[in-house]
N, C-alpha and C positions, 0 to 999 in steps of 0.2 A: 640230705641230697646235695650233690655237688652242682654248683651253678655253672652256667655256660661261661661266665667270666673266669671261673677257676679252671675249667678245662682249657680254655684258650691260653691262660697264663702258663699252665703246665706244658702244653704243647709248644708254645713259643720258647719257654725256658730250655726244653730239651733240644729244640732245633738250634738255639743260639749257643748251646754249650760247646766248648772247645773239644771236649772228649768225643762227641759225635762226629764233628768234622775231621778230627784227627783219624778216627776209625775209617771214615769214608775215603780220605786221602790215602791211607795205607793200602786199602783194597785197590784203589786206582793205580797206585805205584806198583803193586805186585803184578797187576795185569799188564802194565806198561813194560815192566822188566821181562815178563814172559813173552810179550810180543817182540821185544828187541832180541831176546834169545832165539826165538823161532825164526825171525828174519836172518839172524846171523848164521844159524845152522843151515837154513835154506840157501842162503848166498854161498856158503862154503860148498855145499853139495852140488849146486848148479855149476859153479866155477870148476870144481874138481872133475866131475863127471863130464861136463861139456868140453873141457880142455883135453881130457883123455880121448874123447871121441874125435875131436878135431885133429889131434895129433895122429890118430890111427889112419885117417884117410878121408875120402870124399863121400862116405855113406854113413847112414845110421839105420839101425834096424827099427822095425815098427814098434816093437816092445820098448826099446831104448827111448825112442821118441815119446811114446805115450807116458812112460815113467818120468822122463825129464820134464816134458812140457805140461802134461795134465796134473801130475801129482806133486811136482816141485815148483815149477815156474809160475803157473797160474795162481796157486795160493800165495806164493811169495809176492807176486805183483799185487794181489788183492790186499795184502797187508801193508802195501806202500813201498815195497822193495823196488830198486831200480839200479842204474849204474852198470858196473862191469858184468853182472849177471845178465842184464838185458842185452848187452853187447854180445856176450857168448851165445845167447839164444838167437839173436839175429843171424849169427854165423851158422848155427845149427840149422836154422830154417832154410839155409841155402844148400844144405846137403841133400843128396838123393836118398830117398827112403827105400830100403830093401825089405823083402819078406823076412820075418824072423825065422832063423834056422832052427831045425829040430835039434834036440840034445844029441851030441855026438857027431853031428855033421859039421863040415867046414863051411865057413862063410864064403859065399861067392861075391866077388867084387864086380 
């Protein structure tokens, strides 16, 4: 039968091994890279879409606002994003929100 001392020795050896910590750090680095990539893509889309809307005029449709704010900006901000994307959203928040037009209809300004 294995003694308690032997079990403690084995567990401590595994935890102290460099292979285990290398594995854990690799997993962490991959998650960190995925977070950075997600932030980069979110930033790009917020800036591109936001700039296009701001150049168009003084309004944003309900659907555009929901997509930009709820599905891009809020997750981007929750991941720690800020900077120019936040500035774009501050400008977007100043626009008037208009009802989303039905397909085929022209946007009323």
